[in-house]
N, C-alpha and C positions, 0 to 999 in steps of 0.2 A: 635344730637349727636347719638341716636341710630340709623338713617336715614345713617348717615356718616359711621357708623363701617357696618351696613346691607349692603352699596355698596360696601363697602372695603371686606367683607367675600366673598360677589358674584364675583366682580373682583379677587381675591385671587383663589377661588375655576374653575373661568373660565380659568386662567392663568395655573393652577395646572393640569385642566382635559387636555388642548392642550399639555406641556410638559410630561404627562405620555403618553399620544397618540403618541406623535411624538418617543418616545421612545419606546414604541411598537410597530411602524411602523417598524423603524430601525432593532430592533429584529427580526423580521418576516422576512426583505428583507434577514438579513444575515442567518436565517434558511432556507428561500429559495434556496440562493448560495449555502450554504453547501449539501442540498439535491440532487440539479443538479449535482456539482461535486460528489457527493458520487454516485449516479445513473449512470452517465459517467464513475468513475471508475467501478463500478459493471458488468458495461458491457464491459469493457475492459478485466475485468479479469477473466469474463466467456469465453471468447474468448480467452485468452492467454490459459487458462486453457483446453480448449477443445483441443486446437493443443499440448499443455505438454504432454496430457494424449494421443492423438492420437498417438504422433510421439515418445513418448518414450514406447508404450508397446512393450513387448519381442518380439510379433509375428512383428509389426513392423520394430521392429531393425533388424530382422533376415531376414526378407522381403527385405528393404534396400538395406543390406549387399549382399545380394544374385545379387539384382537387378542393384548395382551402384560399389560395389566394387571384386566380385568375389573373389578371393582367397588374397587381399591384406589384409585383416585383419585380425589377429591373436587373438585369445583369452588369456587373461593372467591372471593368479592368483592376485588379489586383495593382497595377504600377501607378496606378492616378491614388491609392491610397496616400495618404500626411500623416503624421504626427503631432500632436500639437502639445509641445510642453509649456508647464507654466513653471517659474520661476522667480519666487515674491509677484511682484505685479507686473515682470517681461513676459510676453508670450512669446514661444520662438515653434516655427513650424519647419519641420523636416520629414526627409522622404522618408517613406515607412522601406525596410529593406530585413530580408529574410535572414534567418540566424545565420546560414550557410554560404551565405554571399561575403 
């Protein structure tokens, strides 16, 4: 009886170890995949951020205006902007407001 219980215990421990090892490997694969996705997204983010910072700086915008648009662009005051809302057939004009106002 003692031998059977020892054999059963050893088999149980082997099976339990295999189960834990497989689940750990699966989790490691998921972590690796997530890290690769994050690495790829970080690279894309850095590229897009660089483009945004380069293209949206005030000096660059003024330079692009001079190069490509000459006198076609006119500066407007943002306080003069209005929002047009359409509800069914009704049009409503609302003053533009910033989020933090």
